[in-house]
C-alpha positions as CSV (number, residue, x, y, z in Angstrom):
1,M,-64.3,-29.2,2.1
2,K,-63.7,-25.9,3.9
3,N,-60.3,-24.2,3.3
4,T,-57.8,-24.2,6.2
5,H,-57.2,-20.5,5.5
6,S,-59.6,-17.9,4.0
7,F,-56.8,-16.5,1.7
8,H,-54.7,-17.9,-1.1
9,I,-51.5,-16.7,-2.9
10,P,-52.3,-16.2,-6.6
11,V,-49.7,-16.7,-9.4
12,M,-47.3,-13.8,-9.6
13,G,-45.3,-13.2,-12.7
14,I,-43.5,-16.4,-13.9
15,G,-40.9,-17.0,-11.2
16,F,-42.1,-15.1,-8.1
17,T,-44.3,-18.0,-6.9
18,I,-42.5,-20.8,-8.7
19,D,-41.4,-22.4,-5.4
20,S,-44.0,-20.9,-3.1
21,P,-45.6,-24.4,-2.3
22,L,-42.3,-25.5,-0.8
23,K,-42.4,-22.6,1.5
24,V,-46.1,-22.4,2.5
25,A,-48.0,-25.6,1.7
26,Q,-47.0,-27.3,5.0
27,Y,-48.9,-24.5,6.8
28,G,-52.2,-25.3,4.9
29,I,-51.7,-22.3,2.6
30,D,-52.8,-22.6,-1.1
31,S,-50.5,-21.1,-3.7
32,V,-50.4,-21.0,-7.5
33,I,-47.4,-21.5,-9.8
34,S,-47.0,-20.5,-13.4
35,L,-46.4,-23.2,-16.1
36,V,-45.4,-20.7,-18.8
37,D,-41.6,-21.3,-18.6
38,D,-40.4,-24.9,-18.7
39,I,-36.8,-23.7,-19.0
40,L,-37.1,-22.0,-15.6
41,I,-39.0,-25.0,-14.3
42,E,-36.2,-27.3,-15.3
43,K,-33.6,-25.0,-13.7
44,M,-35.6,-24.9,-10.5
45,R,-35.8,-28.7,-10.4
46,K,-32.1,-28.8,-10.6
47,V,-31.7,-26.1,-7.8
48,Y,-33.9,-28.1,-5.4
49,S,-32.5,-31.5,-6.3
50,E,-29.1,-30.1,-5.3
51,K,-30.4,-28.4,-2.2
52,L,-32.3,-31.4,-1.0
53,E,-29.6,-33.9,-2.2
54,L,-32.0,-35.7,-4.6
55,P,-31.0,-37.5,-7.8
56,Y,-31.3,-35.3,-10.9
57,K,-31.2,-36.2,-14.5
58,E,-31.6,-33.3,-17.0
59,I,-34.5,-33.3,-19.4
60,S,-33.0,-31.6,-22.4
61,D,-34.9,-30.0,-25.3
62,K,-33.7,-33.0,-27.4
63,V,-36.0,-35.3,-25.4
64,E,-39.4,-36.0,-27.0
65,D,-42.2,-34.0,-25.4
66,F,-39.6,-32.3,-23.1
67,R,-41.9,-29.4,-22.1
68,A,-44.6,-31.7,-20.6
69,K,-42.0,-34.0,-19.0
70,R,-40.1,-31.1,-17.4
71,I,-43.4,-29.8,-15.9
72,T,-44.4,-33.2,-14.7
73,S,-41.0,-33.9,-13.0
74,Y,-41.0,-30.5,-11.2
75,L,-44.6,-30.8,-10.0
76,N,-43.8,-34.3,-8.7
77,L,-40.8,-32.9,-6.9
78,L,-43.1,-30.2,-5.3
79,H,-45.6,-32.9,-4.4
80,E,-43.1,-35.2,-2.7
81,Q,-41.2,-32.6,-0.9
82,T,-44.3,-30.7,0.5
83,E,-45.7,-34.1,1.6
84,E,-42.4,-34.8,3.4
85,K,-42.4,-31.4,5.1
86,F,-46.1,-31.7,6.1
87,N,-45.5,-35.2,7.5
88,Q,-42.6,-33.9,9.5
89,L,-44.8,-31.2,10.9
90,K,-47.5,-33.8,11.9
91,N,-44.9,-36.2,13.3
92,I,-44.5,-34.1,16.5
93,T,-42.6,-35.1,19.6
94,S,-44.0,-32.2,21.6
95,V,-46.9,-29.7,21.5
96,K,-44.3,-27.0,21.5
97,S,-43.0,-28.1,18.0
98,K,-42.1,-24.9,16.2
99,A,-43.7,-25.9,12.8
100,L,-46.9,-27.0,14.5
101,K,-47.0,-23.8,16.6
102,D,-46.6,-21.8,13.4
103,Y,-49.3,-23.7,11.6
104,I,-51.8,-23.2,14.5
105,Y,-50.8,-19.6,15.2
106,M,-51.3,-18.5,11.6
107,L,-54.9,-19.7,11.5
108,P,-57.6,-17.1,11.8
109,E,-59.0,-16.6,15.4
110,Y,-62.4,-17.9,14.3
111,S,-60.9,-21.2,13.0
112,T,-62.5,-24.2,14.7
113,L,-59.2,-26.0,14.2
114,K,-57.4,-23.4,16.2
115,K,-60.1,-23.4,19.0
116,D,-60.1,-27.2,19.1
117,F,-56.3,-27.4,19.4
118,Y,-56.1,-24.9,22.2
119,K,-58.9,-26.6,24.0
120,L,-57.1,-30.0,23.8
121,T,-53.8,-28.5,25.1
122,E,-55.6,-26.6,27.9
123,E,-57.4,-29.7,29.0
124,G,-54.0,-31.4,29.3
125,V,-55.1,-34.5,27.4
126,D,-52.7,-37.3,26.7
127,F,-50.0,-36.3,24.1
128,S,-50.9,-39.3,21.9
129,K,-54.5,-38.0,21.6
130,I,-53.1,-34.6,20.4
131,K,-50.9,-36.3,17.9
132,D,-53.9,-38.3,16.6
133,W,-55.9,-35.1,16.4
134,V,-53.1,-33.4,14.4
135,N,-53.0,-36.3,11.9
136,K,-56.7,-36.4,11.4
137,N,-57.4,-32.6,11.2
138,L,-54.6,-30.7,9.7
139,S,-54.4,-30.5,5.9
140,K,-51.7,-29.4,3.5
141,G,-52.1,-26.3,1.2
142,S,-52.9,-27.0,-2.4
143,I,-50.2,-26.8,-5.1
144,D,-52.2,-25.2,-7.9
145,V,-50.9,-24.3,-11.3
146,N,-51.8,-21.5,-13.8
147,I,-52.0,-21.6,-17.6
148,M,-52.5,-18.4,-19.6
149,T,-54.7,-20.1,-22.2
150,K,-53.7,-17.8,-25.1
151,I,-50.0,-18.5,-24.7
152,D,-50.3,-21.6,-26.9
153,K,-47.6,-21.2,-29.5
154,G,-47.2,-24.0,-32.1
155,N,-43.8,-25.7,-32.0
156,Y,-41.5,-27.0,-34.7
157,L,-39.1,-30.0,-35.1
158,N,-36.7,-29.9,-38.1
159,K,-38.7,-26.9,-39.5
160,K,-41.9,-29.0,-39.5
161,L,-44.9,-27.9,-37.4
162,L,-45.7,-30.5,-34.7
163,P,-49.3,-31.6,-33.9
164,I,-51.4,-29.3,-31.8
165,E,-50.9,-31.3,-28.6
166,F,-47.3,-30.1,-28.6
167,N,-48.4,-26.4,-28.5
168,D,-47.2,-24.7,-25.4
169,A,-50.4,-24.5,-23.3
170,H,-51.4,-28.1,-24.5
171,A,-48.0,-29.5,-23.4
172,A,-48.3,-27.6,-20.0
173,L,-51.7,-29.0,-19.5
174,R,-50.4,-32.5,-20.2
175,G,-47.5,-32.0,-17.8
176,F,-49.9,-31.1,-15.0
177,S,-52.3,-34.0,-15.9
178,E,-49.6,-36.6,-15.7
179,S,-48.2,-35.4,-12.4
180,K,-49.0,-36.9,-9.0
181,L,-50.7,-33.7,-7.8
182,E,-54.3,-33.7,-6.6
183,S,-54.9,-30.0,-7.0
184,S,-56.3,-27.4,-9.4
185,I,-55.4,-25.8,-12.7
186,V,-56.2,-22.1,-13.0
187,L,-57.2,-21.2,-16.5
188,S,-56.7,-17.5,-17.2
189,A,-56.7,-14.9,-20.0
190,G,-59.9,-16.0,-21.7
191,M,-61.2,-19.0,-23.6
192,N,-59.2,-21.4,-25.7
193,P,-61.8,-23.9,-27.1
194,R,-59.1,-26.2,-28.5
195,L,-57.3,-26.4,-25.2
196,Y,-60.6,-26.9,-23.3
197,S,-61.6,-29.7,-25.6
198,Y,-58.1,-31.3,-25.1
199,M,-58.7,-31.5,-21.4
200,S,-61.3,-34.2,-21.9
201,N,-58.5,-36.6,-22.9
202,F,-57.3,-36.9,-19.2
203,K,-59.3,-38.9,-16.8
204,D,-58.2,-37.0,-13.7
205,F,-60.4,-34.0,-14.7
206,F,-63.6,-36.1,-14.5
207,P,-65.6,-36.7,-11.3
208,D,-65.7,-40.1,-9.7
209,K,-68.8,-41.8,-8.3
210,N,-68.6,-39.8,-5.1
211,G,-68.2,-36.5,-6.9
212,N,-64.5,-36.2,-6.1
213,I,-62.2,-34.8,-8.8
214,K,-58.5,-35.4,-8.6
215,K,-57.5,-32.5,-10.8
216,K,-59.9,-29.6,-10.5
217,I,-60.6,-26.7,-12.9
218,I,-60.5,-23.1,-11.6
219,L,-61.7,-20.4,-14.1
220,K,-60.2,-16.9,-13.6
221,V,-62.9,-14.5,-14.8
222,S,-63.9,-10.9,-14.3
223,D,-67.6,-11.0,-15.0
224,Y,-70.5,-13.4,-14.6
225,R,-71.4,-13.7,-18.4
226,S,-67.9,-14.9,-19.2
227,A,-68.1,-17.5,-16.3
228,L,-71.4,-18.9,-17.5
229,I,-70.2,-19.2,-21.2
230,Q,-67.0,-20.9,-20.3
231,G,-68.5,-23.1,-17.5
232,K,-71.2,-24.4,-20.0
233,F,-68.6,-25.0,-22.7
234,L,-66.6,-27.2,-20.3
235,A,-69.7,-28.9,-18.9
236,K,-70.6,-30.0,-22.4
237,K,-67.3,-31.8,-22.5
238,G,-68.1,-33.5,-19.2
239,L,-65.8,-31.2,-17.3
240,W,-66.8,-29.5,-14.0
241,V,-65.5,-26.0,-13.0
242,S,-64.9,-26.4,-9.3
243,E,-64.2,-22.7,-8.7
244,Y,-64.8,-19.4,-10.3
245,R,-62.0,-17.0,-9.3
246,I,-63.2,-13.4,-9.9
247,E,-60.3,-11.0,-10.5
248,S,-60.6,-7.3,-10.7
249,G,-60.1,-6.2,-14.3
250,L,-57.7,-3.3,-13.4
251,N,-56.9,-3.4,-9.6
252,C,-54.6,-6.5,-9.9
253,G,-51.1,-7.4,-10.8
254,G,-49.7,-8.7,-14.1
255,H,-51.9,-8.3,-17.2
256,A,-55.0,-6.2,-16.8
257,F,-58.1,-7.5,-18.6
258,A,-60.4,-4.5,-18.1
259,T,-64.1,-5.3,-18.2
260,E,-66.7,-3.0,-19.8
261,G,-67.0,-1.0,-16.6
262,F,-68.2,-4.0,-14.5
263,L,-66.9,-3.3,-10.9
264,M,-65.9,-5.8,-8.4
265,G,-68.7,-5.3,-5.9
266,P,-71.6,-5.6,-8.4
267,V,-69.9,-8.6,-10.1
268,L,-69.5,-10.4,-6.7
269,K,-73.2,-9.6,-5.9
270,E,-74.2,-11.1,-9.3
271,F,-72.3,-14.3,-8.6
272,K,-73.8,-14.6,-5.1
273,E,-77.3,-14.2,-6.4
274,N,-76.8,-16.5,-9.4
275,K,-74.6,-19.2,-7.8
276,E,-77.3,-21.9,-7.7
277,I,-78.4,-21.1,-11.3
278,L,-74.8,-21.3,-12.5
279,K,-74.4,-24.6,-10.6
280,N,-77.7,-26.2,-11.8
281,Q,-77.3,-25.2,-15.5
282,T,-73.7,-26.4,-15.7
283,R,-74.5,-29.6,-13.8
284,S,-77.3,-30.6,-16.1
285,L,-75.1,-30.1,-19.1
286,L,-72.3,-32.1,-17.4
287,I,-74.5,-35.1,-16.5
288,E,-75.8,-35.2,-20.1
289,A,-72.2,-35.1,-21.5
290,L,-71.1,-37.9,-19.1
291,K,-74.0,-40.1,-20.1
292,V,-73.3,-39.7,-23.8
293,T,-69.6,-40.7,-23.3
294,N,-70.5,-43.5,-20.9
295,K,-68.4,-42.0,-18.1
296,V,-69.0,-42.4,-14.4
297,L,-71.9,-40.3,-13.1
298,P,-71.3,-38.6,-9.7
299,E,-73.9,-39.6,-7.1
300,N,-73.0,-36.8,-4.7
301,D,-73.2,-33.1,-5.1
302,L,-70.3,-31.4,-7.0
303,N,-68.6,-28.6,-5.0
304,L,-68.6,-25.1,-6.4
305,K,-66.4,-22.4,-4.9
306,I,-66.6,-18.7,-5.5
307,T,-63.4,-16.7,-4.7
308,T,-62.0,-13.3,-5.6
309,Q,-58.7,-11.4,-5.8
310,G,-57.4,-8.0,-6.8
311,G,-56.4,-5.1,-4.6
312,V,-57.6,-6.3,-1.2
313,G,-55.3,-4.9,1.5
314,T,-56.9,-4.8,5.0
315,D,-58.5,-7.3,7.3
316,E,-61.7,-5.3,7.2
317,E,-61.9,-5.6,3.4
318,H,-61.0,-9.3,3.6
319,S,-63.7,-10.1,6.2
320,F,-66.3,-7.9,4.4
321,L,-65.8,-9.7,1.1
322,M,-65.9,-13.1,2.7
323,E,-69.1,-12.5,4.6
324,E,-71.1,-10.2,2.3
325,Y,-70.6,-12.4,-0.8
326,D,-70.3,-15.8,0.8
327,L,-66.9,-16.4,-0.6
328,D,-64.6,-19.4,-0.1
329,S,-61.3,-17.5,-0.3
330,V,-59.8,-14.1,-1.1
331,G,-56.5,-13.9,-3.0
332,W,-53.7,-11.7,-1.6
333,G,-51.0,-11.1,-4.3
334,S,-48.8,-8.1,-4.4
335,P,-48.2,-7.7,-0.6
336,F,-46.7,-11.3,-0.7
337,L,-43.9,-10.0,-2.9
338,L,-42.5,-8.5,0.3
339,V,-42.7,-11.9,2.1
340,P,-39.4,-13.8,1.4
341,E,-40.8,-16.8,3.4
342,A,-43.5,-17.2,0.7
343,T,-42.2,-15.8,-2.6
344,S,-39.0,-15.5,-4.6
345,V,-37.9,-11.8,-5.2
346,D,-34.3,-10.7,-5.4
347,E,-33.0,-8.1,-3.0
348,K,-32.8,-5.1,-5.5
349,T,-36.3,-5.7,-6.8
350,M,-37.6,-6.0,-3.2
351,E,-36.0,-2.7,-2.4
352,Q,-37.7,-1.0,-5.4
353,L,-41.0,-2.5,-4.4
354,M,-40.7,-1.2,-0.8
355,Q,-40.0,2.3,-2.1
356,A,-42.7,2.3,-4.8
357,K,-45.5,4.9,-4.6
358,E,-48.6,5.4,-6.7
359,K,-46.7,7.3,-9.4
360,D,-44.2,4.3,-9.8
361,L,-46.9,1.8,-10.5
362,Y,-48.6,2.1,-13.9
363,L,-50.3,0.3,-16.7
364,S,-47.9,0.0,-19.6
365,N,-48.1,-1.3,-23.2
366,S,-44.8,-3.2,-22.7
367,S,-46.4,-6.7,-22.9
368,P,-45.9,-8.5,-26.3
369,L,-49.4,-10.0,-25.7
370,G,-50.8,-6.5,-26.6
371,V,-52.7,-6.4,-23.2
372,P,-52.1,-3.6,-20.7
373,F,-49.5,-4.7,-18.2
374,N,-48.9,-3.5,-14.6
375,T,-45.4,-2.3,-14.4
376,L,-43.0,-0.9,-11.8
377,K,-41.2,2.2,-13.0
378,G,-37.4,1.7,-13.2
379,N,-37.5,-2.1,-13.2
380,T,-34.1,-3.3,-14.4
381,K,-35.5,-5.1,-17.5
382,D,-36.9,-1.8,-18.8
383,V,-33.7,0.1,-18.0
384,Q,-31.8,-2.5,-20.1
385,K,-34.5,-2.1,-22.9
386,Q,-33.9,1.6,-23.0
387,M,-30.1,1.1,-23.2
388,L,-30.5,-1.0,-26.3
389,I,-32.9,1.6,-27.9
390,D,-30.2,4.3,-27.2
391,K,-27.6,2.1,-28.8
392,G,-29.7,1.9,-31.9
393,R,-30.3,-1.9,-31.4
394,P,-33.9,-2.1,-30.0
395,G,-35.4,-5.5,-29.0
396,T,-33.9,-8.6,-27.4
397,S,-32.4,-11.8,-28.7
398,C,-35.6,-13.6,-27.6
399,P,-34.0,-16.7,-26.0
400,N,-37.2,-18.3,-24.7
401,K,-39.7,-17.6,-27.5
402,F,-42.8,-18.3,-25.4
403,I,-44.7,-15.2,-26.8
404,S,-43.7,-15.6,-30.4
405,L,-47.3,-15.1,-31.5
406,N,-47.0,-12.5,-34.3
407,Y,-47.0,-13.9,-37.8
408,D,-46.5,-10.8,-39.9
409,F,-43.0,-11.7,-41.0
410,K,-42.5,-15.4,-40.2
411,E,-44.7,-18.4,-40.4
412,S,-43.3,-19.9,-37.2
413,G,-44.1,-16.6,-35.4
414,L,-42.0,-13.8,-33.7
415,C,-42.3,-12.1,-30.4
416,T,-42.9,-8.3,-30.8
417,A,-40.2,-7.6,-28.2
418,S,-37.6,-9.5,-30.2
419,R,-34.8,-7.7,-32.1
420,E,-35.7,-9.7,-35.3
421,Y,-39.4,-8.5,-35.2
422,Q,-38.5,-4.9,-34.3
423,H,-35.9,-4.6,-37.0
424,L,-38.3,-5.7,-39.7
425,K,-41.2,-3.6,-38.3
426,L,-39.1,-0.5,-38.0
427,K,-37.9,-1.0,-41.6
428,E,-41.6,-1.2,-42.7
429,I,-42.4,2.0,-40.8
430,D,-39.4,3.8,-42.3
431,A,-40.7,3.1,-45.8
432,L,-44.1,4.8,-45.0
433,E,-44.8,8.4,-45.9
434,L,-45.6,9.7,-42.4
435,S,-45.1,13.0,-40.6
436,F,-42.2,13.1,-38.1
437,E,-44.6,13.0,-35.2
438,E,-46.6,10.1,-36.6
439,K,-43.5,8.1,-37.4
440,E,-42.1,8.7,-33.9
441,K,-45.3,7.5,-32.4
442,Q,-45.3,4.3,-34.5
443,V,-41.6,3.7,-33.7
444,N,-42.3,4.0,-29.9
445,K,-45.2,1.6,-30.2
446,V,-42.8,-1.0,-31.5
447,T,-39.8,-0.4,-29.2
448,E,-41.8,-0.1,-25.9
449,K,-42.4,-3.9,-26.0
450,S,-40.4,-5.6,-23.3
451,C,-39.1,-9.2,-23.0
452,I,-41.3,-10.1,-20.1
453,C,-41.3,-13.9,-20.5
454,V,-37.6,-13.8,-19.5
455,G,-37.8,-10.8,-17.2
456,L,-40.6,-12.2,-15.0
457,G,-38.6,-15.3,-14.2
458,I,-35.1,-13.8,-13.6
459,S,-35.6,-12.8,-9.9
460,T,-35.8,-16.4,-8.7
461,L,-32.6,-17.3,-10.7
462,I,-30.7,-14.4,-9.1
463,L,-32.0,-15.4,-5.7
464,N,-30.7,-19.0,-6.2
465,N,-27.4,-18.0,-7.7
466,V,-28.2,-19.5,-11.1
467,S,-26.4,-18.1,-14.1
468,T,-28.3,-15.6,-16.2
469,K,-25.6,-15.3,-18.9
470,K,-27.8,-16.4,-21.7
471,T,-30.9,-14.3,-20.8
472,G,-29.4,-11.3,-19.0
473,D,-30.2,-10.3,-15.5
474,G,-32.9,-7.7,-16.1
475,V,-36.0,-8.2,-13.9
476,S,-39.5,-7.4,-14.9
477,V,-41.9,-7.1,-12.0
478,C,-45.7,-6.6,-12.3
479,P,-47.3,-5.6,-8.9
480,G,-50.8,-4.3,-8.7
481,P,-51.6,-0.7,-7.6
482,N,-52.0,-2.0,-4.0
483,M,-48.2,-2.3,-3.8
484,A,-47.9,1.5,-3.1
485,Y,-49.2,1.0,0.4
486,Y,-46.7,-1.6,1.6
487,D,-43.2,-0.5,2.5
488,K,-41.6,-3.2,4.6
489,I,-40.4,-6.8,4.4
490,M,-42.9,-9.0,6.3
491,S,-42.6,-12.5,7.8
492,L,-45.2,-15.2,6.9
493,R,-46.6,-14.8,10.5
494,G,-46.6,-11.0,10.0
495,I,-48.7,-11.1,6.8
496,T,-51.2,-13.6,8.2
497,D,-51.5,-11.3,11.3
498,H,-52.3,-8.5,8.9
499,I,-54.8,-10.5,6.8
500,Y,-56.7,-11.7,10.0
501,G,-56.6,-8.4,11.8
502,R,-54.1,-9.4,14.6
503,N,-51.7,-6.7,13.5
504,N,-51.5,-3.9,10.9
505,M,-48.6,-4.0,8.5
506,L,-49.5,-0.7,6.7
507,T,-47.7,2.5,7.8
508,R,-49.6,4.7,5.5
509,T,-53.1,5.8,6.6
510,D,-54.3,7.2,3.2
511,R,-54.9,3.9,1.4
512,P,-58.2,4.1,-0.4
513,H,-60.8,1.3,0.0
514,V,-60.5,-1.6,-2.5
515,F,-63.8,-0.6,-4.2
516,I,-62.9,3.1,-4.4
517,K,-59.4,2.3,-5.8
518,E,-60.8,0.1,-8.5
519,L,-63.5,2.6,-9.4
520,S,-60.9,5.3,-9.7
521,L,-58.7,3.1,-12.0
522,Y,-61.7,2.4,-14.2
523,I,-62.6,6.1,-14.5
524,T,-59.1,6.9,-15.5
525,H,-59.2,4.1,-18.0
526,L,-62.5,5.4,-19.5
527,K,-61.1,8.9,-19.7
528,D,-58.1,7.5,-21.7
529,K,-60.5,5.6,-24.0
530,V,-62.5,8.8,-24.7
531,E,-59.3,10.6,-25.7
532,E,-58.4,7.7,-28.0
533,V,-61.8,7.8,-29.7
534,K,-61.5,11.6,-30.2
535,S,-58.3,11.2,-32.2
536,N,-59.5,8.1,-34.1
537,F,-63.2,8.4,-34.5
538,D,-65.3,5.3,-34.5
539,K,-69.2,5.0,-34.1
540,K,-69.0,1.6,-32.6
541,Q,-66.4,2.7,-30.0
542,V,-68.7,5.6,-28.9
543,R,-71.5,3.1,-28.2
544,T,-69.0,1.0,-26.2
545,L,-68.0,4.1,-24.2
546,T,-71.7,4.9,-23.4
547,K,-72.3,1.4,-22.2
548,F,-69.0,1.5,-20.1
549,K,-70.1,4.8,-18.4
550,R,-73.6,3.3,-17.7
551,N,-72.0,0.2,-16.0
552,L,-69.8,2.5,-13.8
553,E,-72.9,4.5,-12.8
554,T,-74.7,1.3,-11.8
555,G,-71.6,0.4,-9.7
556,I,-71.5,3.8,-8.0
557,N,-75.2,3.5,-7.1
558,Y,-74.6,0.0,-5.6
559,Y,-71.6,1.3,-3.5
560,N,-73.7,4.3,-2.3
561,E,-76.3,1.8,-1.1
562,I,-73.9,-0.6,0.7
563,F,-71.8,2.1,2.3
564,N,-75.0,3.5,3.8
565,I,-76.6,0.1,4.7
566,Q,-73.6,-1.8,6.0
567,K,-73.4,0.3,9.2
568,K,-71.5,-2.3,11.2
569,V,-68.7,-2.7,8.7
570,F,-68.4,0.9,7.4
571,V,-69.3,2.8,10.5
572,E,-65.9,4.5,11.0
573,Q,-65.1,5.0,7.4
574,K,-68.6,5.8,6.1
575,E,-68.1,9.5,5.6
576,I,-64.7,9.1,4.0
577,L,-66.1,6.4,1.6
578,L,-69.1,8.4,0.6
579,N,-67.0,11.5,0.0
580,A,-64.5,9.5,-2.1
581,L,-67.4,8.1,-4.1
582,K,-68.7,11.7,-4.7
583,V,-65.3,12.7,-6.0
584,E,-65.2,9.8,-8.5
585,Q,-68.9,10.4,-9.5
586,S,-68.1,14.1,-10.4
587,K,-65.2,12.9,-12.6
588,L,-67.5,10.5,-14.3
589,I,-70.1,13.3,-14.9
590,L,-67.4,15.3,-16.7
591,I,-66.4,12.3,-18.8
592,G,-70.1,11.7,-19.6
593,V,-70.3,15.3,-21.1
594,E,-67.4,14.4,-23.5
595,I,-69.1,11.1,-24.4
596,E,-72.3,13.0,-25.1
597,K,-70.5,15.3,-27.5
598,L,-69.1,12.3,-29.4
599,N,-72.7,10.8,-29.5
600,K,-74.0,14.0,-31.1
601,I,-71.3,13.9,-33.8
602,T,-72.3,10.3,-34.6
603,N,-76.0,11.2,-34.9
């Protein structure tokens, strides 16, 4: 089925999109919520139960399987309330109904829905016919959920480790599986074979006779090889991947999972060229697995969508990606942080985001996951972190423990941003015979970790006047580099106008093209990696750098080709784009010289 809109709102942080479906689903807009924090989820269920005057009974952490039950209950609330809002929108008493007008207006101009609706109203057909048309043709946006597969901490009861199905990601998966939602689960941050195998316990993930799947799987990937490996693994369990969501490795918000120099354009081209191969290979494995387990075999074709996200910022880029690579949707993330009608961001953080320039948005090592993390300079969580360091009490109390994944000092795990871990680690460093500079370097590596699993959910609590006494009120925020070019609060209509080219929400005129920006980020990333290898020499690393550089060169050649060939799309920007490409190419040549020097040393 064709999407109502050609964009979706990806998951942002932990709390920024936690209630987005309640704001946008009735307009046919898909959005994704994070299932990391069941404590926040339970608080939000209470907030909305009070707002909407619904009965509420707390699911405390004393209840068996409380994490899964909290998630199921909140998702059911979202399902029921968005259904109600959508039904109200369809139950019109006039063609001038505001909600209906907003729904139709926000659609792209090429939408057949939009054209059909205006045709009906212009022809002056009977109102009951318009109402019938609305009921038959409009659809609600999908309430999708995200699980970071590696955040799968084991849990204890009375100091005894619980079975694996009570691990965090497993319980979150179960919470979604047992909900009333008919939507998708986005699996991100790499492969978790145990979690993938566990999915086959739930019937809603399997296709029916007609090829329909109640709960679909979306894999978030950044290259084709990873998609094929994971898609085949799941197919062997009888599970179909309904969508491959290709995210830029560096030009995105949140955690940045850099590829080995594979750029967005060439990756999308590879998916376009190999879509049928991917589909056929995984389908044959799937059918075989379904036969072996005596499950229903789909008689109809299984749908496969290819989508992308990361750094897209203009309608020209959006349209080009959709058309050139036959995509089903393009994700728009960071700009939506300035749309209060779609996301939950507190006033102070929104002010910081509006003022942010390139220098304020950087990749930090603050994530306890040990993965580079997009960070806004001066975010209140990091300010509070520094205050604790200055007081000689680095680290936090770790109230949520979702990233307690380090087992150096404790069998049950510690978060590397916690006070307990940092105290023990700093003691260990202190006992080492190191130079002052080396010791300082090691200490900074420990204390720079930030309590993001709390910080990324605080904004929505502040916004809803929920107490933050236990956790503190420091906000972590993780926009992508694209945030630098947006400097004003936008309405939902305003951002859709921008996405579909009806209006321009950018005041700056110097924003680089999405492909150029990503290339520039990768070249900086490669340069940093070269410097790292220089100070800590490793033969294998040098080979990786050479391969990385080669992949970037392949990407540059491809961009040179499309910027020259795609005259219709790039006609006005062609010279600017080709010049920008030359600048990045010359930087890469200089880095190549350094890599060559390292190669000579290894030989």
